[in-house]
N, CA, C and O of each residue as an XYZ file, in Angstrom:
772
protein
N     197.770     54.658     13.311
C     197.948     53.275     13.064
C     196.730     52.896     13.540
O     196.519     53.010     14.747
N     195.763     52.402     12.708
C     194.270     51.462     13.103
C     195.014     49.965     13.385
O     196.105     49.429     13.194
N     193.827     49.682     13.908
C     193.485     47.802     13.727
C     192.450     47.259     12.657
O     192.097     46.079     12.668
N     191.994     48.151     11.758
C     191.111     47.874     11.332
C     191.180     46.442     10.520
O     190.060     45.986     10.292
N     192.014     45.837     10.156
C     192.906     44.966      9.401
C     193.134     43.800      9.999
O     193.409     42.741      9.434
N     192.966     44.079     11.670
C     193.396     42.773     12.581
C     192.080     41.771     13.065
O     191.169     42.144     13.805
N     192.209     40.488     12.494
C     191.206     39.703     13.047
C     190.064     39.951     13.768
O     190.295     40.805     14.624
N     189.079     39.613     13.778
C     188.004     40.163     14.446
C     186.568     38.808     14.601
O     185.390     38.699     14.941
N     187.566     38.121     14.150
C     186.721     36.228     14.663
C     187.912     35.343     14.911
O     188.989     35.398     14.317
N     187.609     34.628     15.748
C     188.270     33.261     15.986
C     188.187     32.189     14.972
O     187.305     31.948     14.147
N     189.365     31.572     15.237
C     189.155     30.169     14.219
C     188.632     29.904     14.764
O     188.413     30.459     15.841
N     187.861     28.414     14.167
C     187.236     27.280     14.870
C     188.213     26.869     15.708
O     189.366     27.124     15.358
N     188.014     26.206     16.886
C     189.022     25.739     17.398
C     189.670     24.395     17.158
O     190.607     24.028     17.867
N     189.164     23.603     16.110
C     189.660     22.623     15.533
C     190.850     22.713     14.679
O     191.633     21.819     14.360
N     190.840     24.283     14.285
C     191.717     24.634     13.240
C     192.898     24.971     14.186
O     194.022     24.663     13.790
N     192.749     25.640     15.534
C     194.148     25.677     16.313
C     195.044     23.942     16.616
O     196.172     23.457     16.540
N     193.688     23.557     16.967
C     193.829     21.819     17.606
C     194.973     21.169     16.344
O     195.807     20.294     16.573
N     194.799     21.708     15.280
C     195.300     20.828     14.222
C     196.306     20.540     14.770
O     196.568     21.158     15.802
N     197.222     19.525     14.303
C     198.653     19.258     14.486
C     200.070     20.210     13.206
O     201.298     20.295     13.212
N     198.858     20.776     12.224
C     199.469     21.311     11.113
C     199.540     22.363     11.126
O     200.360     23.006     10.470
N     198.313     23.043     12.222
C     198.269     24.222     12.460
C     199.648     25.209     12.250
O     200.745     24.669     12.108
N     199.524     26.539     12.243
C     200.815     26.665     12.244
C     200.758     27.765     13.857
O     199.606     27.868     14.276
N     201.490     28.286     14.442
C     201.651     28.956     15.252
C     201.136     30.644     14.916
O     200.536     31.397     15.684
N     201.495     30.852     13.826
C     200.211     32.549     13.822
C     199.126     32.161     13.387
O     198.393     33.075     13.008
N     198.658     30.949     13.275
C     196.873     31.160     13.596
C     196.681     30.934     15.083
O     195.572     31.363     15.403
N     197.377     30.394     16.173
C     197.310     30.230     17.457
C     197.748     31.737     17.792
O     196.902     32.512     18.237
N     198.731     32.043     17.632
C     199.039     33.903     18.069
C     197.762     34.834     17.366
O     197.482     35.896     17.921
N     197.273     34.567     16.583
C     196.157     35.295     15.903
C     195.061     35.155     17.409
O     194.933     36.092     18.197
N     194.513     34.108     17.536
C     193.199     33.952     18.550
C     193.782     34.307     20.080
O     193.076     34.592     21.047
N     195.076     34.230     20.066
C     195.416     34.381     21.615
C     195.570     36.103     21.191
O     195.308     36.669     22.253
N     195.781     36.860     20.454
C     196.070     38.420     20.325
C     194.427     38.674     20.791
O     194.157     39.528     21.635
N     193.217     37.708     20.045
C     191.886     38.701     20.188
C     191.683     38.488     21.295
O     191.161     39.390     21.951
N     192.030     37.151     21.975
C     191.853     37.106     23.714
C     192.550     37.908     24.623
O     191.933     38.238     25.636
N     193.766     38.314     24.474
C     194.196     38.372     25.931
C     195.187     39.590     25.291
O     195.527     40.545     25.990
N     195.602     39.443     23.901
C     196.711     40.796     23.360
C     197.802     39.881     22.922
O     197.935     38.729     23.333
N     198.738     40.604     21.874
C     200.015     39.837     21.595
C     200.513     39.247     22.829
O     200.543     39.984     23.815
N     200.994     37.785     22.967
C     201.793     37.397     24.296
C     202.411     36.108     23.874
O     201.973     35.000     24.187
N     203.351     36.314     23.217
C     204.518     35.286     23.146
C     204.347     34.156     24.093
O     204.249     33.020     23.631
N     204.315     34.297     24.983
C     204.895     33.406     26.323
C     203.630     32.223     26.525
O     203.780     31.017     26.721
N     202.082     33.159     26.382
C     200.901     31.975     25.974
C     201.277     31.576     25.473
O     201.886     30.597     25.904
N     201.349     31.918     23.834
C     201.567     31.415     22.834
C     201.732     30.021     22.856
O     201.070     28.985     22.918
N     203.109     30.500     22.764
C     204.377     28.995     23.010
C     203.545     27.972     23.873
O     203.311     26.860     23.399
N     202.920     28.447     25.604
C     202.462     27.416     26.071
C     201.267     26.552     25.885
O     201.172     25.357     26.166
N     200.438     27.277     25.407
C     199.175     26.808     24.546
C     199.621     25.958     23.492
O     199.218     24.797     23.557
N     200.428     26.295     22.446
C     200.617     25.510     21.690
C     201.510     24.205     22.089
O     201.850     23.452     21.177
N     201.869     23.942     23.334
C     202.290     22.629     23.849
C     201.319     22.065     24.475
O     201.424     20.859     24.698
N     200.170     22.758     24.905
C     199.191     21.787     25.381
C     197.781     21.751     24.824
O     196.756     21.498     25.457
N     197.924     22.122     23.204
C     196.876     21.903     22.600
C     196.625     20.056     22.691
O     197.482     19.206     22.933
N     195.207     19.864     22.413
C     194.111     19.844     21.912
C     193.353     20.626     22.964
O     193.852     20.647     24.089
N     192.048     21.367     22.722
C     191.264     22.135     23.496
C     190.243     21.810     22.870
O     190.175     21.689     21.647
N     188.938     21.561     24.034
C     188.393     21.525     23.998
C     186.985     22.328     23.050
O     186.109     21.936     22.279
N     187.433     23.708     23.683
C     186.731     25.048     23.103
C     187.574     25.928     23.629
O     188.415     25.498     24.419
N     187.537     27.351     23.309
C     188.295     28.363     23.645
C     187.857     28.742     25.429
O     188.557     29.370     26.223
N     186.898     28.311     25.606
C     186.925     28.192     27.221
C     187.695     27.439     28.145
O     188.023     27.698     29.303
N     187.997     26.128     27.173
C     189.553     25.287     28.166
C     190.433     26.209     27.701
O     191.264     26.638     28.502
N     190.438     26.719     26.278
C     192.013     27.558     26.121
C     192.236     28.700     27.011
O     193.294     29.317     27.135
N     190.970     28.950     27.706
C     191.654     30.181     28.728
C     191.551     29.907     29.818
O     191.951     30.658     30.707
N     190.952     28.689     30.059
C     190.710     28.255     31.704
C     192.693     27.619     31.784
O     193.307     27.552     32.848
N     193.335     27.230     30.339
C     194.017     26.444     30.607
C     195.423     27.343     30.659
O     196.514     26.851     30.950
N     195.167     28.992     30.268
C     196.224     29.952     30.286
C     195.868     30.501     31.925
O     196.836     30.797     32.625
N     194.720     30.602     32.401
C     194.546     30.782     33.632
C     195.419     29.883     35.022
O     195.853     30.162     36.139
N     195.355     29.011     34.367
C     196.261     28.193     35.680
C     197.798     28.278     34.762
O     198.691     27.711     35.392
N     198.252     28.839     33.480
C     199.363     29.028     33.555
C     199.668     30.084     34.110
O     200.676     30.033     34.815
N     199.033     31.230     34.021
C     199.642     32.675     34.333
C     199.781     32.565     36.273
O     200.557     33.073     37.082
N     198.388     31.477     36.414
C     198.589     31.610     38.462
C     199.990     31.084     38.862
O     200.516     31.748     39.756
N     200.486     30.361     38.539
C     201.468     29.407     38.661
C     202.720     30.379     38.822
O     203.097     30.742     37.708
N     203.259     30.757     39.553
C     204.717     31.882     39.572
C     205.795     31.277     39.002
O     206.582     31.902     38.292
N     205.949     29.617     39.354
C     206.634     28.783     38.587
C     206.652     28.963     37.316
O     207.650     29.417     36.755
N     205.573     28.639     36.689
C     205.888     29.075     34.897
C     205.922     30.306     34.170
O     205.446     30.266     33.035
N     206.412     31.454     34.607
C     207.171     32.362     33.969
C     208.157     33.151     34.765
O     208.177     33.330     35.983
N     208.918     33.559     33.904
C     210.087     34.496     34.274
C     209.394     35.968     34.538
O     208.569     36.515     33.807
N     209.851     36.383     35.566
C     209.381     38.136     35.739
C     209.482     38.419     34.621
O     208.312     38.759     34.446
N     210.183     38.637     33.200
C     210.538     39.670     32.278
C     209.228     38.671     31.250
O     208.551     39.332     30.462
N     208.968     37.095     31.347
C     207.822     37.225     30.603
C     206.264     37.838     31.090
O     205.308     38.241     30.428
N     206.485     37.709     32.491
C     204.998     38.040     33.169
C     205.276     39.821     32.562
O     204.224     40.222     32.066
N     206.000     40.516     32.523
C     206.041     42.290     32.226
C     205.683     41.999     30.587
O     204.680     42.439     30.025
N     206.587     41.272     30.035
C     205.987     41.129     28.095
C     204.110     40.952     28.138
O     203.354     41.799     27.663
N     203.712     39.825     28.732
C     202.623     39.536     29.049
C     201.295     40.973     29.399
O     200.216     41.403     28.991
N     202.256     41.193     30.327
C     200.907     42.646     30.877
C     201.360     43.746     30.241
O     200.689     44.691     30.653
N     202.197     44.128     29.407
C     202.614     45.217     28.905
C     202.004     45.141     27.363
O     201.773     46.218     26.814
N     201.756     44.014     26.702
C     200.820     43.817     25.734
C     199.652     44.533     25.783
O     199.042     44.714     24.730
N     199.284     44.917     26.682
C     197.667     45.409     26.625
C     198.133     46.772     26.627
O     199.068     47.239     27.276
N     197.171     47.493     25.619
C     197.001     48.941     25.300
C     197.046     49.305     26.787
O     196.814     48.537     27.721
N     197.452     50.867     26.871
C     197.207     51.709     28.563
C     195.917     52.512     27.995
O     195.566     53.086     26.963
N     195.213     52.078     29.841
C     193.885     52.961     29.512
C     194.070     54.324     29.190
O     194.924     54.772     29.954
N     193.630     55.254     28.349
C     193.340     55.804     27.536
C     194.308     56.116     26.648
O     194.453     57.316     26.413
N     195.197     55.134     25.946
C     196.043     55.748     24.727
C     194.921     55.870     23.803
O     193.700     55.716     23.790
N     196.192     56.327     22.782
C     195.278     57.421     22.085
C     194.314     56.255     21.259
O     194.674     55.080     21.197
N     193.185     56.690     20.706
C     192.026     55.520     20.194
C     192.219     54.833     18.853
O     191.660     53.782     18.540
N     193.291     55.706     17.879
C     193.744     55.211     16.712
C     194.279     54.220     17.121
O     194.390     53.377     16.231
N     194.819     53.804     18.427
C     196.360     52.833     18.360
C     195.299     51.383     19.098
O     195.872     50.329     19.373
N     193.834     51.532     19.328
C     193.190     50.642     19.563
C     192.526     49.476     19.014
O     192.310     49.795     17.845
N     192.096     48.341     19.194
C     191.203     47.868     18.241
C     190.021     47.839     18.722
O     189.954     47.731     19.946
N     188.803     47.919     17.985
C     187.324     48.041     17.691
C     186.983     47.319     19.442
O     186.415     47.872     20.384
N     187.499     46.115     19.373
C     187.421     45.372     21.140
C     188.118     46.352     22.032
O     187.579     47.332     22.546
N     189.132     46.060     22.141
C     189.417     47.731     23.601
C     188.497     48.887     23.610
O     187.964     49.369     24.610
N     188.382     49.240     22.497
C     187.336     50.706     22.691
C     185.939     50.364     23.312
O     185.428     50.953     24.264
N     185.342     49.180     22.525
C     183.943     48.755     23.588
C     184.335     48.792     24.768
O     184.032     49.681     25.564
N     185.358     47.416     25.109
C     185.450     47.386     26.648
C     185.898     48.472     27.549
O     185.897     48.256     28.761
N     186.390     49.945     26.950
C     186.435     50.794     27.464
C     185.644     52.437     27.507
O     185.992     53.596     27.737
N     184.109     51.529     27.050
C     183.540     52.318     27.113
C     182.562     52.741     25.960
O     181.403     53.139     26.069
N     183.091     52.612     25.165
C     182.393     53.042     23.891
C     181.645     52.131     23.283
O     181.974     50.952     23.418
N     180.309     52.517     22.364
C     179.501     51.869     21.725
C     180.307     51.026     20.818
O     181.531     50.936     20.714
N     179.222     50.346     20.097
C     180.110     49.415     18.853
C     180.263     50.684     17.552
O     181.341     51.129     17.157
N     178.885     51.102     17.039
C     178.977     52.086     16.480
C     180.130     53.408     16.690
O     180.641     53.928     15.697
N     180.374     53.747     17.715
C     181.288     54.614     18.172
C     182.659     54.195     17.988
O     183.568     54.982     17.724
N     182.826     52.690     18.160
C     183.927     51.943     18.137
C     184.326     51.692     16.665
O     185.528     51.648     16.405
N     183.538     51.546     15.812
C     184.032     51.702     14.384
C     184.232     52.515     13.529
O     184.830     52.319     12.472
N     183.523     53.975     14.084
C     184.190     55.057     13.692
C     185.370     55.731     13.915
O     185.900     56.436     13.057
N     185.826     55.545     15.066
C     186.950     55.310     15.759
C     188.200     54.925     15.257
O     189.261     55.547     15.301
N     187.913     53.662     14.701
C     189.122     52.785     14.101
C     189.096     53.313     12.608
O     190.108     53.467     11.925
N     187.718     53.585     12.170
C     187.926     54.114     10.701
C     188.695     55.465     10.730
O     189.313     55.790      9.716
N     188.701     56.454     12.062
C     189.062     57.283     12.023
C     187.946     58.532     11.799
O     188.443     59.644     11.976
N     186.733     58.524     11.493
C     185.920     59.696     11.689
C     185.440     60.443     13.201
O     184.668     61.393     13.074
N     185.677     60.227     14.007
C     185.238     60.394     15.135
C     185.950     61.800     15.912
O     187.178     61.896     15.905
N     185.249     62.688     16.461
C     186.164     64.032     16.711
C     186.037     63.784     18.470
O     184.935     63.541     18.960
N     186.899     63.848     19.066
C     186.675     63.878     20.699
C     186.404     64.840     21.452
O     186.863     65.963     21.246
N     185.861     64.645     22.134
C     184.894     65.871     23.174
C     186.108     66.079     23.952
O     187.098     65.444     24.312
N     185.380     67.760     24.099
C     186.728     68.356     25.300
C     186.748     67.245     26.549
O     187.766     66.644     26.894
N     185.316     67.074     27.216
C     185.503     65.763     28.507
C     186.375     64.737     27.988
O     187.236     64.416     28.808
N     186.447     63.924     26.541
C     187.110     62.823     26.494
C     188.442     63.329     26.614
O     189.121     62.511     27.236
N     189.149     64.419     26.250
C     190.348     64.654     25.964
C     190.767     64.936     27.430
O     191.910     64.494     27.545
N     190.382     65.435     28.515
C     190.233     65.492     29.790
C     190.437     64.401     30.417
O     191.356     64.093     31.176
N     189.486     63.790     30.050
C     189.884     62.020     30.880
C     191.104     61.787     30.337
O     192.074     61.738     31.094
N     191.287     61.585     28.781
C     192.469     61.154     28.234
C     193.666     61.365     29.230
O     194.403     60.526     29.750
N     193.643     62.712     29.342
C     195.123     63.704     29.602
C     194.910     63.153     31.125
O     195.962     63.193     31.763
N     194.091     62.784     31.659
C     194.463     62.388     33.394
C     194.607     60.830     33.083
O     195.795     60.622     32.838
N     194.058     59.961     33.020
C     194.735     59.099     32.424
C     196.193     58.862     32.070
O     196.966     58.182     32.744
N     196.469     59.458     31.006
C     197.677     59.592     30.644
C     198.855     59.534     31.850
O     199.560     58.593     32.214
N     198.789     60.703     32.243
C     199.412     61.481     34.112
C     199.227     60.279     34.626
O     200.320     59.718     34.542
N     198.535     59.640     35.064
C     198.180     58.376     36.384
C     198.725     57.289     35.708
O     199.020     56.399     36.505
N     199.077     56.900     34.077
C     199.633     55.893     33.485
C     200.924     56.058     33.944
O     201.605     55.162     34.443
N     201.344     57.494     33.733
C     203.121     57.707     34.109
C     203.260     56.935     35.424
O     203.961     55.941     35.612
N     202.336     57.669     36.447
C     203.025     57.380     37.590
C     202.940     56.027     38.670
O     203.560     55.736     39.693
N     201.447     55.125     37.607
C     201.503     53.752     38.153
C     202.892     53.042     37.364
O     203.395     52.068     37.924
N     203.453     53.499     36.166
C     204.347     52.606     35.605
C     205.698     52.540     35.806
O     206.480     51.623     35.551
N     205.993     54.252     36.579
C     207.093     54.490     37.457
C     206.716     53.948     38.794
O     207.758     53.729     39.411
N     205.788     53.676     39.419
C     206.130     52.662     40.692
C     205.888     51.688     40.713
O     206.158     51.032     41.719
N     205.203     51.050     39.522
C     205.078     49.531     39.190
C     206.047     48.899     38.366
O     206.562     47.910     38.887
N     206.422     49.180     37.276
C     207.208     48.593     36.039
C     206.685     48.120     35.349
O     207.228     47.180     34.769
N     205.271     48.510     34.997
C     204.696     47.881     34.318
C     203.552     48.456     33.621
O     203.614     49.681     33.715
N     202.466     48.044     32.916
C     201.474     48.908     32.568
C     200.275     48.320     33.387
O     200.206     47.141     33.735
N     199.114     49.516     33.717
C     197.855     48.865     34.598
C     197.216     48.272     33.088
O     197.197     48.605     31.903
N     196.816     47.393     33.793
C     195.504     46.441     33.651
C     194.218     46.708     34.462
O     194.258     46.977     35.663
N     193.162     46.627     33.804
C     191.860     46.195     34.412
C     191.149     46.047     33.363
O     191.245     46.388     32.184
N     190.111     45.240     34.252
C     189.094     44.679     33.583
C     187.693     45.627     33.945
O     186.895     45.621     34.883
N     187.874     46.665     32.342
C     187.277     47.814     32.367
C     185.297     47.491     32.647
O     184.546     47.998     33.481
N     184.997     46.409     31.496
C     183.953     45.560     31.411
C     182.452     46.785     31.503
O     181.414     46.971     32.139
N     183.257     47.354     30.391
C     181.900     48.581     29.697
C     182.024     49.671     29.914
O     181.732     50.504     29.056
N     182.691     50.166     31.623
C     182.343     51.816     32.418
C     183.632     52.518     30.973
O     184.482     52.220     30.134
N     182.969     53.441     31.525
C     183.344     54.586     30.992
C     184.858     54.908     31.711
O     185.273     54.745     32.858
N     185.524     55.487     30.371
C     187.342     55.609     31.257
C     187.315     56.775     32.133
O     188.278     57.111     32.821
N     185.995     57.497     32.090
C     186.588     58.182     33.671
C     185.902     57.309     34.930
O     186.535     57.248     35.984
N     184.960     56.819     34.848
C     185.077     55.778     36.079
C     186.287     55.106     36.349
O     186.193     54.565     37.451
N     187.687     54.848     35.675
C     188.519     54.124     35.698
C     189.364     54.538     36.775
O     189.788     53.823     37.683
N     189.646     56.211     36.525
C     190.512     57.010     37.430
C     190.469     56.936     38.582
O     191.615     57.007     39.026
N     189.485     56.788     39.616
C     189.155     56.855     40.881
C     190.213     55.190     40.659
O     191.315     55.394     41.169
N     190.144     54.092     40.210
C     190.296     52.808     40.824
C     191.747     52.686     40.443
O     192.426     51.730     40.817
N     192.338     53.912     39.505
C     193.762     53.572     39.280
C     194.742     54.448     40.134
O     195.963     54.289     40.159
N     193.962     55.495     40.903
C     194.743     56.129     42.114
C     194.384     55.584     43.186
O     195.341     55.723     43.948
N     193.141     54.754     43.981
C     193.466     53.870     44.172
C     194.637     52.711     44.322
O     195.317     52.579     45.339
N     194.728     52.081     43.405
C     195.479     51.399     43.293
C     197.201     51.525     43.286
O     198.118     50.748     43.550
N     197.111     52.856     42.863
C     198.552     53.777     42.989
C     198.878     53.814     43.993
O     200.092     53.882     44.185
N     198.120     53.794     44.942
C     198.191     54.959     46.371
C     198.121     53.326     47.542
O     198.875     53.158     48.501
N     197.217     52.510     47.171
C     197.523     50.906     47.736
C     197.698     50.086     47.615
O     197.116     49.259     48.317
N     198.508     49.729     46.764
C     198.876     48.558     46.433
C     200.222     48.266     46.432
O     200.990     49.147     46.818
N     200.695     47.114     46.043
C     201.786     46.739     46.289
C     202.574     45.827     44.729
O     201.864     44.956     44.227
N     203.532     46.007     44.283
C     204.220     45.510     42.694
C     203.351     44.264     42.688
O     202.567     44.245     41.740
N     203.280     43.064     43.626
C     203.260     41.523     43.243
C     201.633     41.601     43.197
O     201.016     40.994     42.321
N     200.817     42.566     44.420
C     199.277     42.571     44.227
C     199.152     42.981     42.579
O     198.766     42.225     41.688
N     199.583     44.380     42.433
C     199.400     44.417     41.069
C     199.658     43.752     39.839
O     198.851     43.900     38.922
N     200.908     42.870     39.647
C     201.029     41.710     39.018
C     199.706     41.072     38.925
O     198.854     41.212     38.048
N     199.682     40.191     40.213
C     198.475     39.230     39.895
C     197.041     39.557     39.605
O     196.175     38.717     39.360
N     196.843     41.073     39.664
C     195.825     42.040     39.784
C     195.418     41.640     38.196
O     194.562     40.922     37.679
N     196.494     42.493     37.720
C     196.596     42.536     36.093
C     196.545     41.196     35.409
O     195.805     41.034     34.438
N     197.387     40.125     35.929
C     197.007     38.895     34.918
C     195.650     38.132     35.200
O     195.116     37.333     34.430
N     195.095     38.602     36.694
C     193.711     38.096     36.940
C     192.930     38.812     35.687
O     192.311     38.301     34.754
N     193.172     40.090     35.990
C     192.139     40.615     35.224
C     192.408     40.284     33.493
O     191.356     40.311     32.856
N     193.263     40.076     32.927
C     193.933     39.680     31.950
C     192.611     38.382     31.346
O     191.942     38.314     30.315
N     192.698     37.599     32.457
C     191.783     36.591     32.110
C     190.275     37.017     32.221
O     189.693     36.527     31.253
N     189.343     37.786     33.069
C     188.230     38.069     32.901
C     188.415     38.569     31.546
O     187.694     37.998     30.728
N     189.011     39.276     31.179
C     189.169     40.572     29.725
C     188.812     39.013     28.856
O     187.637     38.733     28.620
N     189.863     38.138     28.459
C     189.438     37.282     27.614
C     188.105     36.187     27.871
O     187.315     35.667     27.084
N     188.229     36.128     29.032
C     186.065     35.601     29.056
C     185.237     36.398     28.593
O     184.357     35.856     27.924
N     185.170     37.575     28.700
C     184.293     38.661     27.907
C     184.790     38.851     26.541
O     183.961     38.483     25.709
N     185.633     39.204     26.157
C     185.969     38.954     24.879
C     185.379     37.777     23.821
O     184.780     37.779     22.746
N     185.961     36.667     24.864
C     185.221     35.336     23.993
C     183.591     35.342     23.919
O     183.013     34.775     22.992
N     182.934     35.979     24.893
C     181.547     36.144     24.721
C     181.096     37.125     23.651
O     179.980     37.100     23.131
N     182.101     38.027     23.357
C     181.629     38.852     22.461
C     181.831     38.566     20.821
O     181.509     39.078     19.748
N     182.363     37.741     21.187
C     183.359     37.137     19.800
C     182.410     35.909     19.286
O     182.274     35.678     18.085
N     181.898     35.301     20.097
C     180.916     34.444     19.741
C     179.443     34.742     19.468
O     178.520     34.030     19.072
N     179.525     35.983     19.797
C     177.955     36.622     19.389
C     178.308     37.486     18.571
O     177.703     38.544     18.741
N     178.932     37.494     17.863
C     179.483     39.028     16.888
C     178.857     37.709     15.213
O     178.943     38.105     14.050
């Protein structure tokens, strides 16, 4: 499964603010910025209008940082919407691939299924797959990190450290905080595309 047909541009903020705007239009924007997250969509729909996408992300940050706003299962739903680090590349969007250290050209090749993985890439993927299982067994949700263009191999020691030296509460907060950083970075990339 590829995401070649997934939207790659944000609708104008005025379209999202329009009282006649459908929830699916807002959901597309949320998916581009945060991954598909129904609790975020519902909250943002009730908080319209927004001056900008930056304001929309700011509102999401406030929403996610207040523990009283979400049930535990909703937090898990939001965190688990993110792809696993090291997930098969065919299942990732071009934006996710770029965030995980691939060039835009390589990301386009991968999305169109023409890239051949290197041996190092396969070894990194296998290591990350094992760490994902360990992390999820310990914490009960997916590992989320703001990769910020670093190669996936550089995430391995970060993941190992977080497995060995963190708590479930810390990890949930870190995941939600990193989701905001990811959304801000995606917005910059989408605005320059």
